[in-house]
Structures are given as structure tokens and as C-alpha cells.
MARTOR-393735 format. One line per 5 residues: number of its first residue (from 1); their letters; for each residue x, y, z of N, C-alpha, C, O, CB. Coordinates in steps of 0.05 Angstrom, whole numbers, plus 5000, padded with zeros to 4 digits. Glycine has a CB too. Example, Ala and Ser with C-alpha at 12.3 -4.5 7.8 and 13.67 -1.06 7.14 Angstrom:
MARTOR-393735
1 = AS = 5264/4886/5156/5246/4910/5156/5264/4934/5156/5285/4934/5169/5226/4911/5181 | 5257/4955/5142/5273/4979/5143/5258/5001/5157/5268/5023/5161/5282/4988/5114
//
This chain:
MARTOR-393735
1 = MEIAL = 6966/5189/7723/6986/5203/7708/7012/5187/7708/7019/5175/7729/6991/5232/7719 | 7025/5186/7686/7050/5170/7683/7071/5182/7702/7074/5206/7704/7059/5171/7654 | 7087/5164/7715/7107/5173/7734/7127/5192/7721/7135/5211/7734/7122/5148/7745 | 7136/5187/7697/7156/5204/7684/7145/5233/7682/7161/5252/7683/7163/5194/7656 | 7119/5236/7679/7108/5263/7677/7106/5277/7704/7105/5301/7706/7081/5262/7664
6 = RQCRN = 7106/5261/7726/7104/5272/7753/7131/5277/7766/7133/5282/7790/7089/5253/7770 | 7152/5277/7750/7179/5282/7761/7182/5311/7769/7167/5329/7759/7201/5275/7740 | 7200/5317/7787/7204/5344/7797/7210/5364/7774/7202/5387/7776/7227/5344/7816 | 7223/5355/7753/7230/5373/7731/7204/5386/7719/7206/5407/7707/7245/5359/7709 | 7181/5373/7723/7156/5383/7712/7138/5395/7734/7114/5400/7729/7141/5361/7698
11 = CTHFL = 7149/5400/7757/7133/5410/7780/7137/5440/7784/7160/5450/7780/7141/5395/7805 | 7116/5453/7792/7118/5482/7797/7135/5489/7821/7145/5512/7822/7090/5493/7801 | 7140/5470/7839/7156/5475/7863/7186/5473/7857/7203/5480/7873/7149/5456/7885 | 7193/5462/7834/7221/5456/7827/7236/5480/7814/7226/5491/7795/7223/5432/7809 | 7258/5487/7825/7275/5509/7815/7302/5498/7807/7316/5487/7823/7277/5531/7836
16 = NDPHQ = 7309/5502/7781/7336/5493/7773/7350/5514/7755/7368/5507/7740/7334/5467/7758 | 7341/5539/7757/7355/5560/7743/7382/5565/7757/7383/5571/7781/7338/5586/7742 | 7405/5563/7742/7431/5566/7754/7435/5593/7769/7447/5593/7791/7452/5564/7733 | 7425/5615/7759/7429/5641/7772/7414/5642/7799/7425/5651/7818/7419/5663/7754 | 7390/5632/7799/7374/5632/7824/7386/5612/7844/7386/5618/7868/7345/5625/7819
21 = LEQLL = 7396/5589/7835/7409/5570/7853/7433/5582/7866/7438/5578/7890/7416/5544/7838 | 7450/5597/7851/7473/5609/7863/7466/5630/7884/7481/5634/7903/7491/5621/7841 | 7444/5644/7880/7435/5664/7900/7425/5650/7925/7430/5660/7947/7413/5682/7888 | 7411/5628/7922/7399/5614/7945/7420/5597/7960/7417/5593/7984/7377/5596/7935 | 7440/5588/7945/7461/5571/7957/7488/5584/7952/7503/5575/7935/7460/5542/7945
26 = PGLSS = 7495/5605/7968/7519/5621/7963/7545/5605/7962/7563/5612/7947/7521/5642/7983 | 7547/5584/7978/7571/5568/7978/7575/5551/7954/7597/5540/7949/7571/5550/8003 | 7554/5548/7938/7556/5532/7914/7577/5541/7895/7591/5525/7883/7529/5532/7900 | 7580/5567/7891/7599/5578/7872/7628/5573/7881/7646/5573/7865/7595/5608/7868 | 7633/5569/7907/7660/5563/7916/7668/5534/7909/7692/5529/7906/7662/5566/7947
31 = LSSAH = 7649/5517/7905/7655/5490/7896/7658/5488/7866/7674/5472/7856/7632/5471/7905 | 7643/5504/7852/7644/5504/7822/7624/5525/7813/7630/5549/7815/7637/5476/7810 | 7602/5517/7803/7581/5535/7794/7555/5520/7790/7556/5496/7786/7591/5549/7767 | 7534/5534/7791/7508/5522/7785/7505/5516/7755/7486/5502/7747/7484/5540/7794 | 7524/5526/7740/7524/5520/7711/7540/5495/7704/7541/5487/7681/7535/5544/7696
36 = ASVRT = 7552/5482/7724/7569/5459/7720/7554/5435/7708/7531/5431/7713/7582/5450/7746 | 7568/5421/7691/7556/5398/7678/7549/5375/7698/7531/5360/7692/7574/5387/7656 | 7563/5373/7720/7558/5352/7739/7531/5356/7753/7519/5338/7764/7580/5350/7760 | 7521/5381/7753/7495/5387/7765/7472/5377/7748/7450/5373/7758/7492/5417/7770 | 7477/5373/7723/7456/5366/7703/7431/5383/7706/7432/5407/7703/7450/5336/7705
41 = EDGLC = 7409/5370/7713/7383/5384/7717/7375/5386/7746/7352/5393/7752/7361/5371/7700 | 7393/5380/7764/7387/5380/7793/7376/5408/7800/7382/5428/7787/7411/5373/7810 | 7361/5409/7822/7351/5434/7831/7341/5434/7859/7345/5415/7874/7329/5443/7812 | 7327/5455/7866/7317/5459/7893/7286/5457/7894/7273/5469/7877/7326/5486/7905 | 7276/5442/7912/7247/5439/7916/7238/5462/7935/7246/5462/7958/7239/5411/7927
46 = NQHGR = 7222/5480/7925/7212/5502/7942/7192/5493/7963/7189/5506/7983/7199/5523/7924 | 7179/5470/7958/7160/5460/7977/7173/5447/8001/7164/5451/8024/7142/5439/7963 | 7195/5432/7997/7208/5417/8018/7235/5428/8026/7247/5419/8046/7211/5389/8010 | 7246/5447/8011/7272/5458/8017/7295/5439/8014/7314/5439/8029/7272/5469/8045 | 7292/5421/7994/7313/5401/7989/7325/5404/7962/7312/5413/7942/7300/5373/7991
51 = YLTAS = 7351/5398/7960/7365/5398/7935/7363/5369/7925/7370/5350/7939/7396/5407/7937 | 7353/5365/7900/7348/5338/7890/7350/5336/7860/7353/5357/7846/7321/5328/7900 | 7348/5312/7850/7350/5308/7821/7324/5315/7808/7303/5314/7820/7358/5279/7815 | 7325/5322/7783/7301/5329/7768/7283/5305/7763/7259/5308/7758/7309/5341/7740 | 7294/5281/7766/7278/5257/7762/7264/5247/7788/7251/5227/7787/7295/5235/7751
56 = SICRS = 7268/5262/7810/7255/5254/7835/7225/5258/7833/7215/5272/7815/7266/5271/7859 | 7210/5245/7850/7181/5247/7851/7172/5249/7880/7186/5240/7898/7167/5224/7837 | 7148/5261/7885/7137/5262/7912/7107/5267/7910/7096/5272/7888/7150/5283/7929 | 7094/5266/7933/7065/5269/7934/7056/5298/7931/7032/5304/7926/7054/5258/7960 | 7074/5317/7934/7067/5346/7932/7069/5356/7903/7068/5381/7899/7085/5361/7950
61 = YQPTS = 7072/5339/7884/7075/5347/7856/7052/5365/7847/7028/5358/7851/7076/5322/7838 | 7059/5387/7835/7039/5406/7823/7049/5411/7795/7070/5424/7791/7036/5432/7840 | 7034/5403/7774/7044/5407/7747/7046/5437/7740/7031/5453/7749/7025/5393/7727 | 7065/5442/7723/7068/5469/7712/7064/5468/7682/7070/5448/7669/7096/5481/7718 | 7052/5489/7671/7047/5489/7642/7073/5491/7626/7074/5482/7603/7028/5512/7635
66 = DPDSA = 7094/5503/7638/7119/5506/7625/7141/5499/7644/7148/5515/7661/7123/5535/7614 | 7153/5474/7643/7173/5465/7662/7197/5484/7663/7211/5484/7683/7182/5438/7655 | 7203/5499/7642/7226/5517/7642/7221/5543/7657/7239/5559/7660/7234/5523/7614 | 7196/5547/7666/7190/5573/7679/7187/5571/7709/7177/5590/7721/7164/5583/7668 | 7197/5550/7722/7195/5547/7751/7211/5569/7765/7234/5573/7759/7205/5519/7760
71 = TLK = 7198/5584/7783/7211/5605/7798/7204/5604/7827/7186/5589/7835/7204/5633/7786 | 7218/5619/7843/7212/5620/7871/7185/5633/7877/7176/5651/7862/7234/5635/7886 | 7173/5624/7898/7147/5636/7906/7151/5650/7932/7132/5662/7942/7125/5614/7909
//
């Protein structure tokens, strides 16, 4: 599989919904907001508990049929 397709943004473990990020990281809103443009597509990996860029990759990648539907498990 092509590396670009295996990026976190396309993984079922990746969460980047601004509302859910603000609930999971309460201090985030004191800095700005999960809706901020500087966050771009960054998000939280539910598998590893890390905040990372959407273009990151790892061995735990699990494809999702709809990258926009990633939610907490």
C-alpha cells in the first residue's frame, strides 16, 4: 500500500474532530481552540495516546472506509 494512503489521517485510530479533542484535552481551549488554523489536521491517536500530525505513519495503521468518521473507541 502506498505510504500516503497509510497516513494517520486515513486510520481508524486517528481522531481529529475539534469538539472531541477539546473534551479529551481540556487545557487546549486555554491556549486557543481545537478549531485553530495552526492545528491544521493534527489529532490524537487512540491506539498510542499521542497527539500527532495527520501525515504521520506507524505499524498499527488500520484503514477506515471514511477518514472523516474516526471516533473514540
